[in-house]
C-alpha positions, 0 to 999 in steps of 0.5 A, a space after each residue: 207347493 210347488 218350488 218356484 222354478 230357477 231364473 236363468 243367467 241369461 247373457 248377451 255376448 256381442 263380437 263388435 268391429 267397428 260399430 259405432 253407428 249402430 250400436 245404441 239402436 241394438 241395445 235400444 230393441 232388447 226388451 228391458 228385463 230379458 238379460 242379466 249382462 251382455 258383454 260387449 267383446 271389442 276386435 281393434 275397432 278404429 271407431 268409438 264403439 269402446 269409448 259407446 258401449 263404456 257409457 252405455 254401461 257395457 261390460 266392455 273387453 278389448 282385444 290387443 290385436 285382431 282375432 276374426 270374428 271366429 276369435 272374438 266368439 272365442 272370448 265370448 263365449 269364455 267370458 259368458 261361461 266364467 260369468 255364470 251364464 245358463 243361457 247365452 244369446 249373441 246378438 251382432 251390434 250392427 243393428 243386422 238382426 233384431 234384438 226383440 227377439 231376444 226373451 221367444 230365443 231365451 223362453 225357449 232354450 229355457 221350457 228345454 224345446 231345443 239346445 240352439 236356435 237361430 234366428 232365420 232370415 229367409 222366410 220367403 225370397 220377397 221378405 229376405 229380397 226386400 230387406 237387402 239381401 244381396 241376390 246371390 248370397 241370398 241364392 248360396 244362402 239357400 243352397 248351402 242352407 239346402 246341402 247343409 240339413 241334408 248332410 246332417 239330418 237337420 231341418 232348419 229355415 238359415 243356416 248362416 244366422 248371426 242371431 244365436 241363443 245357446 245353453 250352457 251345456 252346448 258351450 261345455 260339450 262343444 269342442 269350439 276352441 279348436 275352431 276357425 277364428 275366422 267366418 267360418 266359426 259359425 258353420 262349425 258350430 252347428 255342425 258339431 252342435 248336429 254332431 253331438 245330438 244337440 235339439 237344434 230350432 229358429 224362430 223367424 227374423 227379419 232381414 237386415 241389409 243396409 251401409 252400416 251392417 257388415 257384411 263380408 264381400 263376394 271373395 270371401 262369401 266364395 271362401 265361406 261357403 266353400 268351408 262351409 261344405 270342406 266342414 259337413 265332409 270334414 265330419 263325415 270322413 271322421 264319423 266313417 272313421 277314415 278320418 279322425 277329426 278332434 272338431 267333433 271330439 267332445 270337451 
């Protein structure tokens, strides 16, 4: 008789900031039995996110001061690894991403098909814009994704999704602690994953833009785009041995 496969431990991490109005809806969409635990890291919210999360039975970690989006993720991943996660899924608690996709993401990782998975919100232009994605964000996302795919030899539908899932080995290899504490953390992480030979993939995810969903403004979007391109350039300078960059040296 073949041995029974060991079920991987799945932990969802939620980098939270002022998510009181959307947290419960996000949690309700996670299919029952698809995760082992949920860790919410609060980055000094000004609303009742922490109180609500504790009432809903989540494990809650509070930052004493705001550390930024990337800094929040660093705490998420440290805690997930310390808790023994085999698969880590990041879901924003602002209901912008469809949490019903969790078992699909974890299944692909569990079966060894990919090491990193993203939710792709841009299957078609019509669908993305109908979901409320601002036109300038759609255009910039398309441009940056095409440039990043070409530069890194990938074929992702979107490089800038906040719905992500990783195997434990990815987080144990990538030196994400050295990444930015700002929004460009996400791009740095994917460039690192591609540079270190991990298999990246994506699954379709509906776009959801509405008043309570978090979104950076135009000025910060421009800064994020430039920082993303800078990350790709830094990788190639490192690869060509013109400049040593610690972001691309495995842990």
